Backbone of each chain as nested JSON, in Angstrom:
{
  "chains": [
    {"id": "A", "residues": [
      {"number": 1, "name": "MET", "atoms": {"N": [5.341, 25.007, 7.237], "CA": [4.448, 24.138, 6.412], "C": [3.131, 24.924, 6.543]}},
      {"number": 2, "name": "SER", "atoms": {"N": [2.315, 24.819, 5.513], "CA": [1.053, 25.354, 5.262], "C": [-0.008, 24.494, 5.939]}},
      {"number": 3, "name": "VAL", "atoms": {"N": [-1.108, 25.133, 6.174], "CA": [-2.32, 24.356, 6.711], "C": [-2.661, 23.469, 5.48]}},
      {"number": 4, "name": "LEU", "atoms": {"N": [-2.681, 23.92, 4.408], "CA": [-3.158, 23.021, 3.265], "C": [-2.22, 21.989, 2.955]}},
      {"number": 5, "name": "ASN", "atoms": {"N": [-1.115, 22.078, 3.079], "CA": [0.006, 21.156, 3.196], "C": [-0.301, 19.888, 4.125]}},
      {"number": 6, "name": "THR", "atoms": {"N": [-0.447, 20.422, 5.366], "CA": [-0.718, 19.521, 6.423], "C": [-1.785, 18.694, 6.267]}},
      {"number": 7, "name": "CYS", "atoms": {"N": [-2.851, 19.392, 5.765], "CA": [-4.171, 18.754, 5.509], "C": [-4.241, 17.745, 4.71]}},
      {"number": 8, "name": "ILE", "atoms": {"N": [-3.645, 18.02, 3.38], "CA": [-3.519, 17.112, 2.349], "C": [-2.797, 15.746, 2.638]}},
      {"number": 9, "name": "GLY", "atoms": {"N": [-1.499, 16.09, 3.459], "CA": [-0.674, 15.012, 3.824], "C": [-1.441, 14.019, 4.896]}},
      {"number": 10, "name": "SER", "atoms": {"N": [-2.14, 14.688, 5.692], "CA": [-2.849, 13.902, 6.783], "C": [-3.859, 13.105, 6.139]}},
      {"number": 11, "name": "VAL", "atoms": {"N": [-4.885, 13.632, 5.112], "CA": [-5.805, 12.784, 4.46], "C": [-5.155, 11.642, 3.555]}},
      {"number": 12, "name": "ALA", "atoms": {"N": [-4.049, 12.06, 3.137], "CA": [-3.212, 10.961, 2.105], "C": [-2.811, 9.742, 3.239]}},
      {"number": 13, "name": "ALA", "atoms": {"N": [-2.233, 10.298, 4.288], "CA": [-1.797, 9.203, 5.302], "C": [-2.95, 8.283, 5.731]}},
      {"number": 14, "name": "VAL", "atoms": {"N": [-4.187, 8.996, 6.147], "CA": [-5.268, 8.293, 6.583], "C": [-5.798, 7.285, 5.421]}},
      {"number": 15, "name": "CYS", "atoms": {"N": [-5.913, 7.659, 4.259], "CA": [-6.335, 6.935, 3.084], "C": [-5.349, 5.673, 2.86]}},
      {"number": 16, "name": "THR", "atoms": {"N": [-4.147, 5.824, 2.836], "CA": [-3.121, 4.694, 2.419], "C": [-3.066, 3.752, 3.632]}},
      {"number": 17, "name": "THR", "atoms": {"N": [-3.361, 4.184, 4.841], "CA": [-3.241, 3.321, 6.026], "C": [-4.567, 2.561, 6.098]}},
      {"number": 18, "name": "LEU", "atoms": {"N": [-5.765, 3.356, 6.062], "CA": [-7.117, 2.659, 6.29], "C": [-7.603, 1.929, 5.068]}},
      {"number": 19, "name": "ALA", "atoms": {"N": [-6.992, 2.119, 3.982], "CA": [-7.456, 1.583, 2.824], "C": [-7.465, 0.004, 2.875]}},
      {"number": 20, "name": "PHE", "atoms": {"N": [-6.541, -0.485, 3.841], "CA": [-6.439, -2.159, 3.931], "C": [-7.592, -2.672, 4.782]}},
      {"number": 21, "name": "VAL", "atoms": {"N": [-8.321, -1.833, 5.594], "CA": [-9.396, -2.297, 6.303], "C": [-10.479, -3.008, 5.533]}},
      {"number": 22, "name": "PRO", "atoms": {"N": [-10.935, -2.354, 4.405], "CA": [-11.869, -3.368, 3.625], "C": [-11.418, -4.509, 3.062]}},
      {"number": 23, "name": "GLN", "atoms": {"N": [-9.898, -4.579, 2.605], "CA": [-9.315, -5.753, 2.192], "C": [-9.24, -6.757, 3.281]}},
      {"number": 24, "name": "VAL", "atoms": {"N": [-9.015, -6.328, 4.469], "CA": [-8.908, -7.365, 5.555], "C": [-10.225, -7.99, 5.704]}},
      {"number": 25, "name": "ILE", "atoms": {"N": [-11.294, -7.093, 5.791], "CA": [-12.73, -7.58, 6.008], "C": [-13.031, -8.588, 4.995]}},
      {"number": 26, "name": "GLN", "atoms": {"N": [-12.924, -8.119, 3.656], "CA": [-13.343, -9.071, 2.679], "C": [-12.594, -10.424, 2.607]}},
      {"number": 27, "name": "SER", "atoms": {"N": [-11.228, -10.368, 2.898], "CA": [-10.37, -11.473, 2.883], "C": [-10.693, -12.504, 3.989]}},
      {"number": 28, "name": "TRP", "atoms": {"N": [-11.124, -11.828, 5.157], "CA": [-11.512, -12.564, 6.467], "C": [-12.721, -13.393, 6.193]}},
      {"number": 29, "name": "ARG", "atoms": {"N": [-13.753, -12.551, 5.66], "CA": [-14.976, -13.161, 5.455], "C": [-15.286, -14.314, 4.435]}},
      {"number": 30, "name": "THR", "atoms": {"N": [-14.685, -13.941, 3.274], "CA": [-14.762, -14.757, 2.059], "C": [-13.747, -15.765, 1.945]}},
      {"number": 31, "name": "ARG", "atoms": {"N": [-12.641, -15.544, 2.591], "CA": [-11.573, -16.489, 2.515], "C": [-11.019, -16.636, 0.939]}},
      {"number": 32, "name": "ASP", "atoms": {"N": [-11.497, -15.821, 0.204], "CA": [-11.019, -15.764, -1.164], "C": [-9.79, -15.122, -1.405]}},
      {"number": 33, "name": "LEU", "atoms": {"N": [-8.699, -15.788, -1.519], "CA": [-7.36, -15.05, -1.607], "C": [-6.599, -15.389, -2.87]}},
      {"number": 34, "name": "SER", "atoms": {"N": [-7.475, -15.987, -3.817], "CA": [-6.76, -16.267, -5.148], "C": [-6.223, -15.297, -5.92]}},
      {"number": 35, "name": "GLY", "atoms": {"N": [-6.829, -14.136, -5.981], "CA": [-6.547, -13.13, -6.811], "C": [-5.44, -12.236, -5.819]}},
      {"number": 36, "name": "ILE", "atoms": {"N": [-5.227, -12.481, -4.808], "CA": [-4.175, -11.686, -3.951], "C": [-2.644, -12.251, -4.222]}},
      {"number": 37, "name": "SER", "atoms": {"N": [-1.941, -11.372, -4.606], "CA": [-0.48, -11.656, -4.814], "C": [0.326, -11.867, -3.8]}},
      {"number": 38, "name": "LEU", "atoms": {"N": [0.969, -13.095, -3.27], "CA": [1.74, -13.423, -2.18], "C": [2.964, -12.609, -2.273]}},
      {"number": 39, "name": "PRO", "atoms": {"N": [3.729, -12.426, -3.397], "CA": [4.974, -11.645, -3.43], "C": [4.578, -10.252, -2.956]}},
      {"number": 40, "name": "MET", "atoms": {"N": [3.482, -9.541, -3.462], "CA": [3.118, -8.226, -3.194], "C": [3.137, -8.146, -1.631]}},
      {"number": 41, "name": "TYR", "atoms": {"N": [2.355, -8.971, -0.968], "CA": [2.188, -8.834, 0.55], "C": [3.272, -9.219, 1.295]}},
      {"number": 42, "name": "LEU", "atoms": {"N": [4.239, -9.996, 0.656], "CA": [5.618, -10.361, 1.492], "C": [6.309, -8.924, 1.31]}},
      {"number": 43, "name": "ILE", "atoms": {"N": [6.502, -8.526, 0.207], "CA": [7.378, -7.389, -0.103], "C": [6.655, -5.933, 0.527]}},
      {"number": 44, "name": "PHE", "atoms": {"N": [5.438, -5.882, 0.499], "CA": [4.837, -4.689, 0.994], "C": [4.733, -4.653, 2.653]}},
      {"number": 45, "name": "THR", "atoms": {"N": [4.658, -5.935, 3.184], "CA": [4.642, -5.9, 4.736], "C": [6.139, -5.706, 5.136]}},
      {"number": 46, "name": "THR", "atoms": {"N": [7.057, -6.319, 4.377], "CA": [8.466, -6.067, 4.87], "C": [8.769, -4.44, 4.756]}},
      {"number": 47, "name": "GLY", "atoms": {"N": [8.273, -3.844, 3.499], "CA": [8.41, -2.361, 3.483], "C": [7.768, -1.448, 4.552]}},
      {"number": 48, "name": "VAL", "atoms": {"N": [6.667, -1.909, 4.966], "CA": [5.938, -1.062, 6.091], "C": [6.566, -1.243, 7.396]}},
      {"number": 49, "name": "VAL", "atoms": {"N": [7.205, -2.616, 7.862], "CA": [7.865, -2.742, 8.944], "C": [9.016, -2.032, 9.021]}},
      {"number": 50, "name": "LEU", "atoms": {"N": [9.919, -1.629, 7.768], "CA": [11.008, -0.913, 7.662], "C": [10.676, 0.426, 7.891]}},
      {"number": 51, "name": "TRP", "atoms": {"N": [9.509, 0.8, 7.413], "CA": [8.828, 2.335, 7.624], "C": [8.84, 2.667, 9.06]}},
      {"number": 52, "name": "PHE", "atoms": {"N": [8.142, 1.64, 9.714], "CA": [8.048, 1.629, 11.267], "C": [9.404, 1.808, 12.041]}},
      {"number": 53, "name": "ILE", "atoms": {"N": [10.347, 0.914, 11.661], "CA": [11.804, 0.946, 12.177], "C": [12.332, 2.348, 11.914]}},
      {"number": 54, "name": "TYR", "atoms": {"N": [12.18, 2.949, 10.73], "CA": [12.594, 4.292, 10.203], "C": [11.995, 5.256, 11.121]}},
      {"number": 55, "name": "GLY", "atoms": {"N": [10.773, 5.165, 11.389], "CA": [9.9, 6.269, 12.199], "C": [10.502, 6.088, 13.69]}},
      {"number": 56, "name": "ILE", "atoms": {"N": [10.788, 5.075, 14.261], "CA": [11.31, 4.869, 15.51], "C": [12.723, 5.528, 15.501]}},
      {"number": 57, "name": "LEU", "atoms": {"N": [13.667, 5.237, 14.471], "CA": [15.044, 5.892, 14.249], "C": [14.946, 7.521, 14.287]}},
      {"number": 58, "name": "ILE", "atoms": {"N": [14.0, 7.987, 13.499], "CA": [14.037, 9.506, 13.39], "C": [12.961, 10.11, 14.361]}},
      {"number": 59, "name": "GLN", "atoms": {"N": [12.431, 9.239, 15.293], "CA": [11.546, 9.583, 16.357], "C": [10.231, 10.461, 15.752]}},
      {"number": 60, "name": "ASP", "atoms": {"N": [9.63, 9.92, 14.772], "CA": [8.609, 10.733, 14.089], "C": [7.29, 9.964, 14.432]}},
      {"number": 61, "name": "TRP", "atoms": {"N": [6.414, 10.438, 15.406], "CA": [5.391, 9.687, 15.843], "C": [4.217, 9.284, 14.696]}},
      {"number": 62, "name": "PRO", "atoms": {"N": [3.868, 10.21, 13.729], "CA": [2.982, 9.993, 12.614], "C": [3.418, 8.734, 11.86]}},
      {"number": 63, "name": "VAL", "atoms": {"N": [4.74, 8.689, 11.682], "CA": [5.289, 7.563, 10.776], "C": [5.166, 6.261, 11.5]}},
      {"number": 64, "name": "ILE", "atoms": {"N": [5.458, 6.16, 12.797], "CA": [5.477, 5.022, 13.629], "C": [4.022, 4.525, 13.564]}},
      {"number": 65, "name": "ILE", "atoms": {"N": [2.951, 5.514, 14.076], "CA": [1.652, 5.158, 14.238], "C": [1.024, 4.458, 12.961]}},
      {"number": 66, "name": "ALA", "atoms": {"N": [1.255, 5.252, 11.777], "CA": [0.65, 4.993, 10.384], "C": [1.186, 3.748, 10.02]}},
      {"number": 67, "name": "ASN", "atoms": {"N": [2.326, 3.462, 10.31], "CA": [3.035, 2.104, 9.811], "C": [2.716, 0.924, 10.763]}},
      {"number": 68, "name": "ALA", "atoms": {"N": [2.505, 1.269, 12.03], "CA": [2.247, 0.185, 12.88], "C": [0.947, -0.41, 12.487]}},
      {"number": 69, "name": "ILE", "atoms": {"N": [-0.037, 0.519, 12.198], "CA": [-1.539, 0.07, 11.902], "C": [-1.429, -0.483, 10.508]}},
      {"number": 70, "name": "THR", "atoms": {"N": [-0.786, -0.045, 9.548], "CA": [-0.631, -0.689, 8.233], "C": [-0.046, -2.143, 8.203]}},
      {"number": 71, "name": "ALA", "atoms": {"N": [1.056, -2.098, 9.188], "CA": [1.673, -3.378, 9.342], "C": [0.724, -4.518, 9.914]}},
      {"number": 72, "name": "ILE", "atoms": {"N": [-0.074, -4.171, 10.884], "CA": [-0.984, -5.19, 11.322], "C": [-2.114, -5.587, 10.253]}},
      {"number": 73, "name": "LEU", "atoms": {"N": [-2.499, -4.62, 9.482], "CA": [-3.523, -4.953, 8.418], "C": [-3.023, -5.737, 7.319]}},
      {"number": 74, "name": "ALA", "atoms": {"N": [-1.807, -5.309, 6.805], "CA": [-1.106, -5.942, 5.738], "C": [-0.71, -7.364, 6.08]}},
      {"number": 75, "name": "SER", "atoms": {"N": [-0.148, -7.758, 7.313], "CA": [0.187, -8.916, 7.682], "C": [-0.83, -9.845, 7.871]}},
      {"number": 76, "name": "THR", "atoms": {"N": [-2.047, -9.31, 8.267], "CA": [-3.322, -10.204, 8.441], "C": [-3.666, -10.75, 7.113]}},
      {"number": 77, "name": "VAL", "atoms": {"N": [-3.601, -9.768, 6.001], "CA": [-3.897, -10.433, 4.727], "C": [-2.789, -11.371, 4.254]}},
      {"number": 78, "name": "LEU", "atoms": {"N": [-1.489, -10.903, 4.45], "CA": [-0.528, -11.968, 4.341], "C": [-0.677, -13.352, 5.002]}},
      {"number": 79, "name": "LEU", "atoms": {"N": [-1.149, -13.308, 6.175], "CA": [-1.283, -14.586, 6.855], "C": [-2.522, -15.345, 6.427]}},
      {"number": 80, "name": "LEU", "atoms": {"N": [-3.462, -14.657, 5.921], "CA": [-4.701, -15.351, 5.388], "C": [-4.191, -15.987, 3.895]}},
      {"number": 81, "name": "LYS", "atoms": {"N": [-3.553, -15.312, 3.261], "CA": [-2.949, -15.897, 2.123], "C": [-2.082, -17.026, 2.297]}},
      {"number": 82, "name": "LEU", "atoms": {"N": [-1.027, -17.027, 3.218], "CA": [-0.28, -18.163, 3.48], "C": [-1.203, -19.324, 3.957]}},
      {"number": 83, "name": "LYS", "atoms": {"N": [-2.183, -19.033, 4.75], "CA": [-3.229, -20.134, 5.261], "C": [-3.795, -20.745, 4.016]}},
      {"number": 84, "name": "SER", "atoms": {"N": [-4.347, -19.818, 3.245], "CA": [-4.979, -20.362, 1.911], "C": [-3.993, -21.269, 1.194]}},
      {"number": 85, "name": "ILE", "atoms": {"N": [-2.774, -21.138, 1.093], "CA": [-1.911, -21.81, 0.269], "C": [-1.691, -23.129, 0.87]}},
      {"number": 86, "name": "PHE", "atoms": {"N": [-1.297, -23.109, 2.256], "CA": [-0.672, -24.233, 2.973], "C": [-1.622, -25.17, 3.659]}},
      {"number": 87, "name": "ILE", "atoms": {"N": [-2.842, -24.607, 3.876], "CA": [-3.758, -25.325, 4.704], "C": [-4.661, -26.14, 3.832]}},
      {"number": 88, "name": "ILE", "atoms": {"N": [-5.34, -25.436, 2.695], "CA": [-6.329, -25.994, 1.971], "C": [-5.615, -27.139, 0.983]}}
    ]},
    {"id": "B", "residues": [
      {"number": 1, "name": "MET", "atoms": {"N": [20.929, 13.575, 9.349], "CA": [20.396, 12.072, 9.395], "C": [21.409, 11.048, 9.171]}},
      {"number": 2, "name": "SER", "atoms": {"N": [21.507, 10.059, 9.922], "CA": [22.633, 9.084, 9.65], "C": [22.371, 8.239, 8.367]}},
      {"number": 3, "name": "VAL", "atoms": {"N": [23.458, 7.548, 8.009], "CA": [23.545, 6.647, 6.768], "C": [22.718, 5.708, 6.874]}},
      {"number": 4, "name": "LEU", "atoms": {"N": [22.427, 5.05, 8.111], "CA": [21.602, 3.766, 8.551], "C": [20.261, 4.285, 8.314]}},
      {"number": 5, "name": "ASN", "atoms": {"N": [19.766, 5.522, 8.788], "CA": [18.41, 6.02, 8.567], "C": [17.929, 6.034, 7.007]}},
      {"number": 6, "name": "THR", "atoms": {"N": [18.844, 6.737, 6.5], "CA": [18.656, 7.079, 5.021], "C": [18.485, 5.705, 4.171]}},
      {"number": 7, "name": "CYS", "atoms": {"N": [19.385, 4.621, 4.662], "CA": [19.322, 3.338, 3.884], "C": [18.024, 2.693, 4.171]}},
      {"number": 8, "name": "ILE", "atoms": {"N": [17.514, 2.746, 5.592], "CA": [16.445, 1.833, 6.001], "C": [15.06, 2.564, 5.294]}},
      {"number": 9, "name": "GLY", "atoms": {"N": [15.15, 4.041, 5.119], "CA": [13.973, 4.688, 4.615], "C": [13.999, 4.356, 3.126]}},
      {"number": 10, "name": "SER", "atoms": {"N": [15.162, 4.378, 2.525], "CA": [15.101, 4.048, 1.021], "C": [14.735, 2.743, 0.535]}},
      {"number": 11, "name": "VAL", "atoms": {"N": [15.082, 1.685, 1.473], "CA": [14.823, 0.285, 1.284], "C": [13.079, 0.135, 1.582]}},
      {"number": 12, "name": "ALA", "atoms": {"N": [12.849, 0.782, 2.632], "CA": [11.328, 0.78, 2.819], "C": [10.511, 1.366, 1.647]}},
      {"number": 13, "name": "ALA", "atoms": {"N": [11.039, 2.579, 1.18], "CA": [10.358, 3.337, 0.063], "C": [10.153, 2.187, -1.198]}},
      {"number": 14, "name": "VAL", "atoms": {"N": [11.287, 1.616, -1.413], "CA": [11.354, 0.758, -2.698], "C": [10.534, -0.29, -2.604]}},
      {"number": 15, "name": "CYS", "atoms": {"N": [10.421, -1.002, -1.349], "CA": [9.601, -1.992, -0.854], "C": [8.141, -1.754, -1.092]}},
      {"number": 16, "name": "THR", "atoms": {"N": [7.692, -0.615, -0.367], "CA": [6.154, -0.265, -0.523], "C": [5.726, 0.184, -1.921]}},
      {"number": 17, "name": "THR", "atoms": {"N": [6.656, 0.57, -2.74], "CA": [6.388, 1.07, -3.94], "C": [6.391, -0.218, -5.041]}},
      {"number": 18, "name": "LEU", "atoms": {"N": [7.413, -0.854, -5.092], "CA": [7.585, -1.872, -6.034], "C": [6.677, -3.213, -5.732]}},
      {"number": 19, "name": "ALA", "atoms": {"N": [6.174, -3.402, -4.452], "CA": [5.359, -4.432, -4.004], "C": [4.198, -4.522, -4.916]}},
      {"number": 20, "name": "PHE", "atoms": {"N": [3.639, -3.651, -5.517], "CA": [2.552, -3.636, -6.491], "C": [2.725, -4.128, -7.822]}},
      {"number": 21, "name": "VAL", "atoms": {"N": [4.061, -4.347, -8.189], "CA": [4.518, -4.911, -9.384], "C": [3.972, -6.217, -9.538]}},
      {"number": 22, "name": "PRO", "atoms": {"N": [4.259, -7.352, -8.533], "CA": [3.877, -8.636, -8.848], "C": [2.186, -8.706, -8.717]}},
      {"number": 23, "name": "GLN", "atoms": {"N": [1.572, -7.88, -7.999], "CA": [0.121, -7.809, -7.855], "C": [-0.434, -7.5, -9.312]}},
      {"number": 24, "name": "VAL", "atoms": {"N": [0.128, -6.439, -9.908], "CA": [-0.177, -5.911, -11.358], "C": [-0.157, -7.157, -12.317]}},
      {"number": 25, "name": "ILE", "atoms": {"N": [1.11, -7.887, -12.278], "CA": [1.364, -9.009, -13.176], "C": [0.534, -10.077, -13.095]}},
      {"number": 26, "name": "GLN", "atoms": {"N": [0.222, -10.318, -11.847], "CA": [-0.748, -11.391, -11.542], "C": [-2.236, -11.273, -12.013]}},
      {"number": 27, "name": "SER", "atoms": {"N": [-2.535, -9.932, -11.562], "CA": [-4.087, -9.559, -12.016], "C": [-4.135, -9.406, -13.487]}},
      {"number": 28, "name": "TRP", "atoms": {"N": [-3.083, -8.901, -14.106], "CA": [-3.222, -8.78, -15.588], "C": [-3.196, -10.161, -16.326]}},
      {"number": 29, "name": "ARG", "atoms": {"N": [-2.33, -10.882, -15.907], "CA": [-2.3, -12.578, -16.632], "C": [-3.506, -13.268, -16.334]}},
      {"number": 30, "name": "THR", "atoms": {"N": [-3.97, -13.437, -14.942], "CA": [-4.918, -14.224, -14.595], "C": [-6.421, -13.685, -14.838]}},
      {"number": 31, "name": "ARG", "atoms": {"N": [-6.462, -12.332, -14.671], "CA": [-7.879, -11.514, -14.716], "C": [-8.722, -12.166, -13.592]}},
      {"number": 32, "name": "ASP", "atoms": {"N": [-8.061, -12.805, -12.429], "CA": [-8.723, -13.108, -11.315], "C": [-8.714, -12.111, -10.322]}},
      {"number": 33, "name": "LEU", "atoms": {"N": [-9.592, -11.14, -10.19], "CA": [-9.76, -10.035, -9.26], "C": [-10.659, -10.27, -8.215]}},
      {"number": 34, "name": "SER", "atoms": {"N": [-11.195, -11.392, -8.0], "CA": [-12.388, -11.741, -7.085], "C": [-12.008, -11.536, -5.76]}},
      {"number": 35, "name": "GLY", "atoms": {"N": [-10.895, -11.737, -5.328], "CA": [-10.237, -11.55, -4.003], "C": [-9.868, -10.2, -3.574]}},
      {"number": 36, "name": "ILE", "atoms": {"N": [-9.809, -9.324, -4.679], "CA": [-9.292, -8.077, -4.512], "C": [-10.464, -7.107, -4.035]}},
      {"number": 37, "name": "SER", "atoms": {"N": [-10.293, -6.34, -3.044], "CA": [-11.252, -5.409, -2.527], "C": [-11.332, -4.008, -3.457]}},
      {"number": 38, "name": "LEU", "atoms": {"N": [-12.528, -3.91, -3.979], "CA": [-12.64, -2.477, -4.62], "C": [-12.485, -1.35, -3.64]}},
      {"number": 39, "name": "PRO", "atoms": {"N": [-13.134, -1.269, -2.515], "CA": [-12.885, -0.14, -1.713], "C": [-11.404, -0.002, -1.474]}},
      {"number": 40, "name": "MET", "atoms": {"N": [-10.731, -1.028, -1.155], "CA": [-9.18, -0.773, -0.94], "C": [-8.502, -0.003, -1.932]}},
      {"number": 41, "name": "TYR", "atoms": {"N": [-8.816, -0.574, -3.069], "CA": [-7.998, 0.255, -4.164], "C": [-8.544, 1.649, -4.656]}},
      {"number": 42, "name": "LEU", "atoms": {"N": [-9.867, 1.797, -4.36], "CA": [-10.356, 3.217, -4.466], "C": [-9.737, 4.151, -3.523]}},
      {"number": 43, "name": "ILE", "atoms": {"N": [-9.811, 3.573, -2.246], "CA": [-9.142, 4.455, -1.027], "C": [-7.728, 4.62, -1.298]}},
      {"number": 44, "name": "PHE", "atoms": {"N": [-7.018, 3.46, -1.589], "CA": [-5.531, 3.43, -1.571], "C": [-5.165, 4.336, -2.822]}},
      {"number": 45, "name": "THR", "atoms": {"N": [-5.66, 4.235, -3.935], "CA": [-5.27, 5.067, -5.003], "C": [-5.445, 6.555, -4.677]}},
      {"number": 46, "name": "THR", "atoms": {"N": [-6.765, 6.906, -4.19], "CA": [-6.993, 8.21, -3.763], "C": [-5.764, 8.815, -2.962]}},
      {"number": 47, "name": "GLY", "atoms": {"N": [-5.401, 8.044, -1.827], "CA": [-4.393, 8.303, -0.994], "C": [-3.119, 8.522, -1.639]}},
      {"number": 48, "name": "VAL", "atoms": {"N": [-2.512, 7.671, -2.647], "CA": [-1.267, 7.911, -3.383], "C": [-1.396, 9.148, -4.105]}},
      {"number": 49, "name": "VAL", "atoms": {"N": [-2.526, 9.279, -4.702], "CA": [-2.773, 10.697, -5.48], "C": [-2.329, 11.986, -4.713]}},
      {"number": 50, "name": "LEU", "atoms": {"N": [-2.967, 11.742, -3.541], "CA": [-2.886, 12.921, -2.322], "C": [-1.379, 13.023, -1.963]}},
      {"number": 51, "name": "TRP", "atoms": {"N": [-0.652, 11.767, -1.815], "CA": [0.757, 11.942, -1.458], "C": [1.614, 12.511, -2.706]}},
      {"number": 52, "name": "PHE", "atoms": {"N": [1.187, 12.211, -3.796], "CA": [1.873, 12.745, -5.029], "C": [1.676, 14.419, -5.113]}},
      {"number": 53, "name": "ILE", "atoms": {"N": [0.37, 14.764, -4.746], "CA": [0.195, 16.279, -4.731], "C": [0.908, 16.76, -3.605]}},
      {"number": 54, "name": "TYR", "atoms": {"N": [0.809, 16.106, -2.429], "CA": [1.563, 16.673, -1.187], "C": [3.113, 16.832, -1.555]}},
      {"number": 55, "name": "GLY", "atoms": {"N": [3.665, 15.949, -2.243], "CA": [4.991, 15.92, -2.746], "C": [5.409, 16.994, -3.507]}},
      {"number": 56, "name": "ILE", "atoms": {"N": [4.427, 17.3, -4.415], "CA": [4.599, 18.62, -5.323], "C": [4.603, 19.888, -4.457]}},
      {"number": 57, "name": "LEU", "atoms": {"N": [3.645, 19.888, -3.511], "CA": [3.491, 21.112, -2.706], "C": [4.65, 21.352, -1.824]}},
      {"number": 58, "name": "ILE", "atoms": {"N": [5.272, 20.237, -1.079], "CA": [6.546, 20.423, -0.37], "C": [7.818, 20.394, -1.18]}},
      {"number": 59, "name": "GLN", "atoms": {"N": [7.701, 20.131, -2.568], "CA": [8.82, 20.106, -3.572], "C": [9.817, 18.95, -3.009]}},
      {"number": 60, "name": "ASP", "atoms": {"N": [9.355, 17.685, -2.801], "CA": [10.131, 16.732, -2.343], "C": [10.119, 15.654, -3.361]}},
      {"number": 61, "name": "TRP", "atoms": {"N": [11.315, 15.551, -4.095], "CA": [11.355, 14.604, -5.294], "C": [11.034, 13.085, -5.012]}},
      {"number": 62, "name": "PRO", "atoms": {"N": [11.665, 12.624, -3.812], "CA": [11.445, 11.115, -3.563], "C": [9.963, 10.834, -3.375]}},
      {"number": 63, "name": "VAL", "atoms": {"N": [9.367, 11.808, -2.7], "CA": [7.734, 11.552, -2.407], "C": [7.052, 11.771, -3.763]}},
      {"number": 64, "name": "ILE", "atoms": {"N": [7.372, 12.588, -4.488], "CA": [6.658, 12.83, -5.966], "C": [7.035, 11.52, -6.752]}},
      {"number": 65, "name": "ILE", "atoms": {"N": [8.211, 11.024, -6.85], "CA": [8.511, 9.907, -7.693], "C": [7.835, 8.599, -7.183]}},
      {"number": 66, "name": "ALA", "atoms": {"N": [8.302, 8.21, -5.888], "CA": [7.663, 7.083, -5.32], "C": [6.041, 6.886, -5.427]}},
      {"number": 67, "name": "ASN", "atoms": {"N": [5.327, 8.046, -5.337], "CA": [3.948, 8.111, -5.423], "C": [3.316, 8.022, -6.742]}},
      {"number": 68, "name": "ALA", "atoms": {"N": [4.125, 8.664, -7.651], "CA": [3.807, 8.639, -9.051], "C": [3.871, 7.069, -9.608]}},
      {"number": 69, "name": "ILE", "atoms": {"N": [4.79, 6.382, -9.145], "CA": [5.055, 4.996, -9.758], "C": [3.921, 4.25, -8.999]}},
      {"number": 70, "name": "THR", "atoms": {"N": [3.799, 4.338, -7.664], "CA": [2.74, 3.72, -7.022], "C": [1.229, 3.916, -7.47]}},
      {"number": 71, "name": "ALA", "atoms": {"N": [1.077, 5.106, -7.808], "CA": [-0.258, 5.543, -8.392], "C": [-0.54, 4.821, -9.729]}},
      {"number": 72, "name": "ILE", "atoms": {"N": [0.449, 4.75, -10.469], "CA": [0.197, 3.967, -11.804], "C": [-0.025, 2.543, -11.622]}},
      {"number": 73, "name": "LEU", "atoms": {"N": [0.691, 1.947, -10.71], "CA": [0.572, 0.455, -10.414], "C": [-0.859, 0.276, -9.739]}},
      {"number": 74, "name": "ALA", "atoms": {"N": [-1.211, 0.941, -8.642], "CA": [-2.33, 0.85, -7.817], "C": [-3.682, 0.95, -8.905]}},
      {"number": 75, "name": "SER", "atoms": {"N": [-3.593, 2.078, -9.7], "CA": [-4.701, 2.537, -10.569], "C": [-4.879, 1.458, -11.648]}},
      {"number": 76, "name": "THR", "atoms": {"N": [-3.814, 0.592, -11.976], "CA": [-3.891, -0.521, -12.96], "C": [-4.841, -1.544, -12.408]}},
      {"number": 77, "name": "VAL", "atoms": {"N": [-4.507, -2.013, -10.997], "CA": [-5.235, -2.952, -10.35], "C": [-6.65, -2.552, -10.313]}},
      {"number": 78, "name": "LEU", "atoms": {"N": [-6.778, -1.158, -9.832], "CA": [-8.277, -0.716, -9.838], "C": [-8.98, -0.766, -10.985]}},
      {"number": 79, "name": "LEU", "atoms": {"N": [-8.26, -0.471, -12.151], "CA": [-8.902, -0.562, -13.445], "C": [-9.437, -1.989, -13.763]}},
      {"number": 80, "name": "LEU", "atoms": {"N": [-8.486, -2.926, -13.625], "CA": [-8.793, -4.178, -13.754], "C": [-9.841, -4.737, -13.066]}},
      {"number": 81, "name": "LYS", "atoms": {"N": [-9.902, -4.315, -11.706], "CA": [-10.989, -4.605, -10.885], "C": [-12.44, -4.136, -11.206]}},
      {"number": 82, "name": "LEU", "atoms": {"N": [-12.488, -2.791, -11.676], "CA": [-13.635, -2.231, -12.33], "C": [-14.048, -3.025, -13.577]}},
      {"number": 83, "name": "LYS", "atoms": {"N": [-13.031, -3.388, -14.442], "CA": [-13.325, -4.09, -15.691], "C": [-14.102, -5.331, -15.438]}},
      {"number": 84, "name": "SER", "atoms": {"N": [-13.497, -6.092, -14.276], "CA": [-13.992, -7.361, -14.024], "C": [-15.412, -7.263, -13.476]}},
      {"number": 85, "name": "ILE", "atoms": {"N": [-15.711, -6.235, -12.889], "CA": [-17.099, -6.061, -12.211], "C": [-18.096, -5.749, -13.403]}},
      {"number": 86, "name": "PHE", "atoms": {"N": [-17.632, -4.718, -14.302], "CA": [-18.714, -4.134, -15.255], "C": [-18.791, -4.627, -16.592]}},
      {"number": 87, "name": "ILE", "atoms": {"N": [-17.761, -5.463, -16.994], "CA": [-17.761, -5.796, -18.392], "C": [-18.198, -7.515, -18.193]}},
      {"number": 88, "name": "ILE", "atoms": {"N": [-17.798, -8.19, -17.391], "CA": [-17.993, -9.551, -17.385], "C": [-19.486, -9.759, -16.988]}}
    ]}
  ]
}
């Protein structure tokens, strides 16, 4: 694999993982979850947890680490959404 | 690669790709984008487009197709968010 490919793949992985940081911060601070789709975060978090399990099965550390971080971030938004539905 | 691995990886890919469908439908219908983080969708869409380019570079069809679909869905939410900021 060329250096260019590895570089683009790495930047892509960092972007799709860390993109959820500003969403977590905004949702945590404002508690405005009305525009957030519950089915999206249910399906997305399930998918990321499955990617994490897949990473363990194929013993690929980048897949394990990236999806562990994304799972924590996405499940935080999911819990805030569930809290906004069932507690208010 | 075992059948179990391929199966878990495929379900994971379908989940993380199609998760954005209910978000696009909700955002399109309600036009309630207040809880959606602009930086998240800017960074996420950039990441998915880079994954798409990466897929072309390594000539991996599942990576190309999954990220092409996610790019269309995520950029739709991004455009609705930008519209809600600059037009209203």
